N, C-alpha and C positions, 0 to 999 in steps of 0.2 A: 673533698667532693665524695659524694657516696660512690661506691664501687659496683653495687648492685642495680641494674638497670629496671626501673619500674615498668609494669605493664601498661598497656593502653588502657585495659579495662580498670584499673585501679586509680587512675589519674582522671580528674575532673577538668585539668587544664592541659592544652596541647599546644606546642611549639613546633611549627614545620619549618625546616631548613633545606638548603640545597644539598650538601653531602655530608660524610662523616666526619671531616675535619672541621666543618661549621658546627656540627653536633657537639664536639669536644669543647670548642671555644665558647659556644654560647651557654653550655653547662656550667663552665667556669665562671662567666658573666652573672649567671643567675645564683649560682653559689656565693659570688662575692657580694650580692646585695640581700642574701636571704631568702631567695624566691624560688630555690630548686625543688624543694618537697613538693611532692603532688604533681609535678610537671612531666609529662611524657613528652621527648623531644623526637620527632619523625623526620629522618633524612631521606630526601627524595632521589638520591643517587645522581645527582647532578640536575642542571637546569634544562636540559633537553626534555621536549614533550612534557613540559610543566603542567601546562593547562590540563592535558589528559590525566596526568597523575593526581592533579587536585580534584578533578571531577570524579575520579576513582575512590580516593580516600575521602574525601568530605561527603560522605553517604548522608542520607536523612537520618539514619540510625544514630551515626556518630554525631551530628549536629544536635539531636535531640537529647543526647546523653551528657554533653559538655557544658562547662560553664564558661570557658574562654578557649578560643583557638587564635593563635597568632601565626603569621607567615612573614619571614625574614629572607630576602634575597638580595643578590648584588645587582647594582645598577649595571654594571659592565660599561658598555660606550654609550649608554643612553638612559639616563635617570629618568626623564619625563615619559619616554616611551614605555619603559619598565612600569612605571607607576600606573600610567593609563591602561596597559594591557591587564596587569594584575587587578587593579582596581575594578576593571570591567568584567574579568571572570570571576572574582570573588563575589561581586554583587549579584551576578547571575545565579552561582551556585546557591549562596546563602540567603537570597532575599532581602539583603540588608545593604545600605548604601555604605560601602567601604572606601575608606581614603587613606593614602600614604600617610604614616606617622601619627595614625589615630586609632581608637577603638570605637566599634558601634556600641549603641545604647541596647541593643536586643539581646535575645538569648538563643543561643550563645553570644556573647560579645566576640566579635572578629576584629583583629588587628592586622595591620599590614606596615611593614617598614622596609624601604629599599635602601640598601647601604650603599654610600659612595665615599670617595674620599675628598672631593672638593665641591660637592653640592651638585655635580653635573654628571660625573663618570667615576669609575672605579669599583672597588670590591671591598670586602671586610679588611683584608691586607692592607688596603689603601688608607682606611679610617685608622686602623692600629699603627701603621708607620708614621702617619701625620701626628696623631697623639703622642707616640713615643719620642719622635724626632723632634717635635716642638718643645719638648721639655729642657730647658737650659742645662741641666745636669748631664744630658746625654749628647751635649754638643761634639764632644771629642770622639765617642764611639760613632756617632752618626757620619762624622768625616771618615773614619776607619772603613765603614760599610760602603759608603760612596767611592772611596778610592779603590777598594777592591773590585767593585762592579765595574769601574771605568777601566780598570787594568783589564779585567777579562773581555769587556767590550772590545778593547784595543787588540785582543788577540783573536777576534773574531766570534766571541761567544756572548750572546745577549739573552737575557731572560725574556721569555714571551710576556710575562707579566712582570714589569719592573718593580711593583710593590711587593710581589710575591718573592722575587729575588732578593730585595732588600730584607724583608722579613726571615727568609731563610738563611742568608748570610748572617744576620744578627743572632737567630737561634742556634746556628751550628756552633757558638761560642757559649751563649748565655744559658742554653737549655739543650746542651749537647746529647743528653741521653736520648732525647726524643725531640728533635728540633722542628716541631710542627706547631701551628698556632695555639691549640687547645692546651697542649702540654707546657708551651711557654707561658700560657697565662696561668696554669696551675703552678708554675714556678715563679709566680709574681714578677715576671719580666715587664708586665704592663699594668699600668696604674689607671684602674677604671673610674678614679675620681678626677681624672682629667677632663677639662672642659670639652674637649673634642668628643669625647664618649657621652656626654650628657642626653643628648636627643635619644640616643639608642638605650641608654639605661632608663630614662624616663618611660620609654616605651615598654621596656621589660618589666618594670615596676608594677605596670598596669595588667600584666598577665595573671 
């Protein structure tokens, strides 16, 4: 992956994500499919007050200057609610009918993708864990991770997000220099050709 971050002005395609960890991961995903060049990834410092942040960032000037603008956020506890909320916000801001997992036909093309682990709830770590753990080759390591977390749970220590806990435990060994999602993807821990990733990858290919 390129190390020098491009400027917003130099890119005609923009991908908006929640936080810096998401930025690193989606940059690796775009790199894996040959779509990173010419994309500026904007992280919003979390999901709080996302509507206000989108209203501020997606100015008329920006919308007029760009070819494609995609937004990726986590479903968290409510996929349908998150979809409805962001579809409404982005439709109002852009004047185009924005729908989850799709791109508009206008200029700029606006895309929205809400990430879940099971089609209802979850976050990017949930999807990554499902893709990784469903690979038969990872059956043994998966048991190790689950056993460790169960042991910690028995000692009164439970991750606030189970899937983040699983990914962190996994990467503490397989990507130990920097055990975060993005560096883990850079170290090829995750296989983006897995079918679980297909809807997300299809979305990114259209950016």
